[in-house]
C-alpha positions in Angstrom: 2.7 11.0 36.1 1.5 8.6 33.2 3.8 8.0 30.6 3.0 9.4 27.2 4.4 6.5 25.3 3.5 3.1 27.1 5.1 -0.1 25.5 3.2 -1.2 22.4 2.0 2.0 21.6 2.5 4.1 18.3 5.1 7.0 18.2 5.7 9.2 15.2 8.3 11.6 14.3 8.0 14.7 12.9 8.1 13.6 9.1 5.4 10.8 9.8 7.7 7.6 10.5 5.9 5.5 12.6 7.3 3.3 15.4 6.1 0.8 18.1 7.4 1.7 21.5 9.5 -0.8 23.3 10.3 1.1 26.7 11.0 4.5 28.0 14.0 5.1 30.2 15.6 8.4 31.2 13.8 10.6 28.5 14.7 8.0 25.8 12.2 6.3 23.9 13.3 3.1 22.6 11.6 2.0 19.4 11.2 -0.9 16.6 10.4 0.3 12.9 8.1 -1.6 11.0 10.9 -3.5 9.2 12.5 -4.5 12.6 15.2 -1.8 13.2 15.7 -0.9 16.6 16.1 2.9 17.2 15.8 5.5 20.1 14.5 9.1 20.5 14.2 11.5 22.5 10.8 12.0 24.0 10.4 15.5 23.1 11.2 14.4 19.3 8.1 12.0 19.1 4.5 12.3 18.7 1.7 9.9 20.3 -0.9 8.7 17.9 -3.6 11.3 19.2 -0.9 14.2 18.6 -0.1 12.8 15.1 -4.0 12.5 14.1 -4.5 16.0 15.3 -1.6 17.5 13.2 -2.6 15.3 10.0 -6.3 14.7 10.5 -7.8 16.6 7.7 -4.8 16.0 5.2 -5.0 12.2 5.7 -8.9 12.4 4.5 -8.0 14.5 1.5 -5.5 12.1 0.4 -8.2 9.6 -0.3 -9.8 11.9 -2.4 -6.8 13.0 -4.4 -6.0 9.2 -4.9 -9.3 8.6 -6.5 -8.6 11.5 -8.9 -5.0 10.6 -9.5 -4.0 10.4 -13.2 -3.2 6.8 -12.6 -6.8 6.0 -12.3 -7.5 7.6 -15.5 -9.4 5.1 -18.2 -7.0 3.1 -19.9 -6.5 4.3 -23.4 -5.0 1.0 -25.0 -7.1 -1.8 -26.5 -7.8 -4.3 -23.9 -10.6 -6.9 -24.0 -12.7 -6.0 -21.2 -13.9 -9.8 -20.7 -10.1 -10.7 -20.7 -9.1 -7.9 -18.3 -11.7 -9.1 -15.9 -10.4 -12.9 -16.5 -7.1 -11.4 -15.5 -8.2 -10.1 -12.4 -10.4 -13.0 -11.3 -7.3 -15.5 -12.1 -4.7 -13.2 -10.5 -6.7 -13.2 -7.3 -7.5 -16.9 -7.1 -3.7 -17.8 -7.9 -2.3 -15.2 -5.3 -4.9 -14.3 -2.9 -4.1 -10.8 -1.7 -2.3 -9.7 -5.0 -5.2 -7.2 -5.7 -5.0 -5.7 -2.3 -1.5 -5.4 -2.9 -1.5 -3.7 -6.5 -4.1 -1.4 -4.9 -1.9 -0.2 -2.1 1.2 -0.2 -4.1 -0.6 1.9 -6.7 -1.7 4.3 -3.8 2.0 4.4 -1.9 3.4 5.1 -5.6 0.9 8.1 -6.1 1.8 9.4 -2.5 5.3 9.2 -3.3 5.1 11.2 -6.3 3.1 13.9 -4.7 5.5 14.3 -1.8 3.1 12.4 0.6 5.1 9.4 1.7 5.2 9.9 5.3 1.3 9.0 4.9 2.1 5.6 3.5 2.4 3.5 6.7 -1.3 4.9 7.5 -2.8 3.8 4.3 -5.9 1.9 4.8 -5.9 -1.2 2.6 -9.5 -1.1 2.5 -9.8 2.4 1.3 -7.0 1.8 -1.3 -9.0 -1.3 -2.5 -12.1 0.5 -2.9 -10.4 3.2 -4.8 -8.7 0.7 -6.9 -12.0 -1.5 -7.6 -13.9 2.0 -8.7 -11.5 2.2 -11.8 -12.6 0.7 -14.8 -11.7 -3.1 -15.3 -9.1 -2.2 -18.1 -7.3 0.3 -16.2 -7.1 -2.2 -13.0 -5.7 -4.8 -15.4 -3.3 -2.1 -16.8 -2.1 -1.4 -13.4 -1.6 -4.9 -12.3 0.4 -5.5 -15.5 2.6 -2.4 -14.7 3.2 -3.6 -11.2 4.3 -6.9 -13.0 6.3 -5.2 -15.5 4.5 -6.7 -18.4 2.6 -5.2 -21.2 -1.0 -5.2 -20.4 -2.1 -6.7 -23.4 0.3 -9.8 -22.9 -0.9 -9.9 -19.4 -4.7 -10.3 -20.4 -3.5 -12.8 -23.1 -2.0 -14.9 -20.7 -4.8 -15.3 -18.4 -6.9 -16.3 -21.7 -4.1 -19.3 -21.9 -5.2 -20.6 -18.7 -4.0 -20.8 -15.3 -0.3 -22.0 -15.6 0.5 -19.5 -18.1 -0.9 -16.5 -15.8 0.9 -18.0 -12.8 4.1 -18.1 -14.8 3.7 -14.4 -15.8 2.8 -13.1 -12.4 5.8 -15.1 -11.0 8.2 -13.4 -13.3 7.3 -10.1 -12.4 6.1 -10.2 -8.8 8.0 -8.8 -6.2 8.1 -11.7 -3.8 9.6 -10.1 -0.8 7.6 -6.7 -1.0 4.1 -9.2 -1.5 5.3 -11.6 1.3 5.8 -8.2 3.5 2.5 -6.8 2.8 0.8 -10.1 3.7 1.9 -9.6 7.2 0.2 -5.8 7.5 -2.9 -5.7 9.2 -5.9 -5.1 7.1 -7.8 -2.0 7.9 
């Protein structure tokens, strides 16, 4: 009888946490979490990729629709210069490649957590999160990036107008480097 969990396959707990199977022995599945922690589960407590997809398939598709409609993406109401906001986004991506993907994914993760859907965070598509992010008005995207960096949007846009060094300093000051580096190792799907 073929093993449900071959080494290297994904295994899911009932609450949606994803693990990579290392080995199966005597009814126990030895796994590694995305953070590197090793753990074990009885085989009956885990689901295969296909079982998890069948269980959550329709709900996962609805998540992206709900993300687009989240209040996070409503047009920014403050006074931001549209050209300055675009300059900020362009400079940020040039100085820190991947930062806009990181911002899009982080914003989506926060929305899911607020809605009680945190079990879907490991399954989020960076590409789809970025499409939703890019669909928002430029002022909203600049405000979301500034919020991620813990800075007022108008100050962040103003810093981008002062040049690369000021923009880099503002981003360096607020960026969670560990989270950004960890995000950089995610598969972009």
